[in-house]
N, C-alpha and C positions, 0 to 999 in steps of 0.2 A: 299051450293056454289059448283058446279061441272063443269069440263070443260075437254076436250081431246085436247092434243098439241101434236106436233112432238117433240121427244126428241132431234133431232139435232138443230131444230129451236130455242127451248127454251134454250139449252146450248149456242148457239151463242149469243143470246140476254143477257143472263145472264153473260157470260165472258165480254161483252162489258161494261156493267153497273157496273161489280164487281171492275173495277179499281178505282172507287171511294172510295170504303170502306177502311177505316184506320186500320192499325194493332193495333193503340192504341187509341180506342173510348173513349170519356168521358161518353158516354150513351150506356148501353148494348144493346138497341134496334137497335143501329146503325150497330150492328153485322149481321143484317138481310136483306133480301129483302123484300120490301112491294108488296105484289100482290094485285091488284084492279080489280075485273071483273065487267063490265057493258056490258050487252047483250052479243055478242061475241067478245068484245074487251078486252084484257088483257093488263093491265099496270103494268110495273115492275119498282120499284123505288130503287135507292141506294143512300146513303148520309152519308156525314160526317159533316153535318151542314153548313159548309162554301161553300161545293160544293155538288150539287145534280144533278143526271142524271136518266132520265126517258126514258123507251122505250115501245111502244104501237104496238101490232100486234093482228091479229084476230086469235081465236081459234074455235073448233068446238063443237057442242053438249052441249053447256054451259046451265047450269040451276041455277037460282038464281043470286046472286049478293052479293058484299060487299068486305071486305079487310082482310088480314091476314099477318102477318110478319113471315117468314121462315128463319132458320138459314142458311146464305150464305155458309159458308165453307162446311157445311155438305150436302147441296143441290148440289152443285158443284161437290163434290167427288162422290156422287151417280151418277149423270148425265153422268159424263166423261166415266163411265164404260159402258154406254149402247150403243148397235148398234143402228142404225136409226129405229125407231118404235113408235107407237102411245102410248102417256102415259095419263092414267085418274086420274085427281087429284080430290079427294073428301075431302072436307073440312067441318068439323062440326062446324056451326056457334056458338054454345054456348061453347063447350070445346076448339075450335081452333085446334083439332087434324086432322093433314093432312095425308092422305092415297094416296100413289102413286102407281097405279096399273099398272103393266107392262104386257107383255104377258105371262111370266112365274112366276110372283109373286107379291108380295105386300110389300111395305116399308112405315112404319108409323113414323112420326115425330111430335113433339108438337109445334104448332105454337104459336104466341103471338098475342094480340089484336092490329090489324093495326091502331086504334085509337092513339095508343101511340106514333106512329112515328111521327117525328118532320114535321111541316108544311113547305111547300115550300116558300122561300122568294118571296114576291110580289113586283112588280115594282111600282114606283110612278107615278102619273097621268103626262101626258106629257112627257113619255119617249122617248128616240130618237130611231128610227127604219130605218133600212136600209136592203137592198137585196144585197148579195154578191155571186160570184160565188164560188163553192166549191173549185175549184183550187186556187183562190186568198186568201181564209182564210188558206187553208192547207199550201201553199207556205209560206205566210207570217209568219205564226207560226213555220214551220220547218226551214226556213232560219235564224230565229232569235233567237230561243230557247236557242242554244248553248251559246251565248255571254251574257245572264242574269247573274246577281250576285248572289252569294250565301250568301252575308253578311246580316245577319238578322238585323243589325243595321241601315242599309239603305233600308227599305223594298220595296220603289219605285223602285229601281233598280233591285229587284229580279222578276219584271214581265216584260211583253212586252208593250210597249207603243203603242197603236193603235189611230192613228190621221187621222181623216176624214176631208178632206176638198173638195172643189168643184171639182168634176171630178176625184179624186184619193184618195187613202187610202195608209196610211204608217204604217209600222210595224218597231218599233225601240226597240234595246236591246243594253245594254252596262253594263260592270262591271268595268269601268274606265280604263282598259287596251286595251280592244277591244270594237269596236262598230259596229252594223249592221244596216244599213237602207234599208228596202226592200219596194218598191213603186209599185203599181198596179193602172193603168188608165182604166181598163175596169169595172168601176163601175159607177152607177148613183147616185151622191151624190150632194145635193144642200146646206146643211147648214154644217158649222164647228162644229166639236165636238171631244171629245177624251177620252180615259179611259185607265187603266193600267190592264192588264189582268194577274191573278197570275200564277205562274208556274205550279200548278197542273193541272187546267183545261186546260191550254196550251198544257200540255203534254197528256191529255186525248182526246184533239182535234186532235192532231197529230197522235195518235195511231188509232182514230176510224173515222175520215173524210173520206169518200170514194173518190178515185181517179177517179172521173168522171165529167162531165160538168154540174152537177145539181147546185141548187142554196141553199144558206143558208140564212135564216131569223135571223137578229141580232138586239136585242132590249136591251137598256141599260139605266139606269139613273145613278145618283151620286154614288150608293152604290152597285147595282147588274146588272148583264148581262143575257141575256137569249139568247141561240144559239140553233135553230131548223133546223133540216135537216133529210130528209127521216123519218124513224120511231124514231128518237131520239131526246131528248130535253135535253139541258145542262143548268142548272142555277148555277151561281158562284157569291160570293161576290167578288167585285172588291178591289183592293189596293187604298186607298185613300191618297192624297198627290200631290204635284207638280213634275212632271217629270223634271230632269235637261235640261238645254238648250243645246241639243246634236248638234244643227247646229253650235254653236259657236266653237266647237272642229274640224270641219271638215275644212281642209285647203282649202283656195280659190286659192291660188297661189303655183303651184308645177311644177317647170320648168324642173326637172328631170323626165324622162319617160322611164318605163322599160317594155318591152313586152316579155313575156316567156311562154312556153308550161306549163300548170298547172301541168299536172300529172308528167313531167319529174322534176320539181322543188321540187314538193311534196316528190317524192321518194328519191330524193337527200337529201332533208333534214331528212328524217327518217334515212338515212344510216349515215350520217355526224353527226347527234345529238347524236349517241351513245357514240361518244368521246368527249361531251360536259360536263361541270361541273354539277353535279347532283344538286348542289343548286341553281346556276343562270340559268341553261338551255340556256346560252348563245351561240348564234350562230351568225357568222359574215358574212355579205355579202359585197363583194368587187366588184364594179361596174366600169369597163372600157368600152369604145366603143366595142359594141356587144360582150362582154363578162362578165359573172357574175362567180365569185368564192365563193362558200360557204365554210366556215371553221369553226373549233371547236377545243378546246383544254381543258384538264383537267389537270392543272399542277401537282396537288396533287398525280395522278396516272400515270403521264408521257405518257399520250395518246394524240393523235392529229389526225386531218383529215382535208382534203380539196379536193374538187372537183368542176371541172369547168362544167357550164351548158350554152348551147347555148341560145343566146337571141338576142333581139334589144333594144340598150340602147341610148338615147338621153339624152346628158347632160355632165357636167364636172364629172371626176372620183372622187368616193366617196366610203367611207366605213361607215357602219352602223350596228348596233346589235340588234337582236330580240330575244325573248324568243322563243326557236325552238316549244314548244308544241302548244303556241298561234299561231304561224305562219303556223304550219301544220293544225291546226283546222281551220283556215281562209280559207285555199286552199282547204280543203276537202269539205267544204261547199259551194264552187263555182261550180256551173254547167256549165262548159265551157271548151273549149279546150286550148285557150290561154287566159291569165289574163294580164291586164295592171296595173302596180303598179306606181302610181303618187307619187313622192318624192320632198321634198324641201331641207332639210338638215339632218344632222344625229341625230338632236335632236327633230325633229318635227314628228308628226304621218305620216304614209305612207298610201294611200288608194288604194284599191284592187278593180278593176271593170272587169267584163268579156268583152273580146273584142268582142264577138257576144252574142246578147241576144237569150235565148231561146225561147222568145215569145216578140213580139212587145210591149205588153201591160205591160211590167215589167221592173224595173230598180232595181239594186243591187249595193250597195255600202257598202264595209267593210274597217275598219279603225283598225289599229293596232299601239299603241305606241311603239317606240324603247326603248331600254336599253343602257346604256352607255358601251361603249367597254372598 
């Protein structure tokens, strides 16, 4: 089994799929990349059993075929030190010894039998399949991932809930303090379905999905999902369980409306929060007609701060408190100049909506629960 490949091309593909590999694998074989050669097509696989990523691309001067597992850490360390040049891989089919021949030398590493690598999870018959734009999936994951929970006792809330319905797809994430609902309508969906995407494959998609107008093939059943785009395929086990009724916590009646420049408020919060109590992170918003005052204090250290922010406010005067780190996180993940904050009373959640959409095909709603002043 022999082939020639560009060092830079190989390194780029390996670095992309290497993010799947866990630092604490339960099987030694999972510390390796699986190389499979068929004609001039090289398929590389990395897995942690729960999540598997493959990439396929063309190589030159291939001879023979088969599979071999190569130590991922060692191979990446070698390739990172090469300038752009062709590399010749010579793999002995019986001993699995791998010789990497460069312009000026040769590196030999011992491979392992590729047949020992775990098999990829297969989907059940009748799996749901849909085509999404790359941007829809990338934005849906990126906008919601930060709001997922880290509580392992509530696993369904650690993932992103993807809800498919006629003509739209929703990405939802919540940790019981904040909630994000991102909706795209530039999809062709006929039937209703849903699944919960775990955080690791969501992070992988966020880092590897191209920022272009291509398409993504998404196929899933009750246990697994397969995402295909360009030269990559991601297979992951889904989180099983029923996602909470997120719509029940979104206020339907919010008579108070605040419109403010997002960047100005975010910068103000970062300054004022320095003087907030380190335990509670409490920051107070005081709303009067066309004026917002942001304040914080830490009685234990005798520090306090307050700052006024220009805004438009419609409604009765009101004061309410938020955890500053959560509020900053919400504002940082909104892509807009001005944000509209809909409020009802100091004890009910506030919703944050961009005043202007970045694209007519999307809707973003972020929700944050207050804390008692």
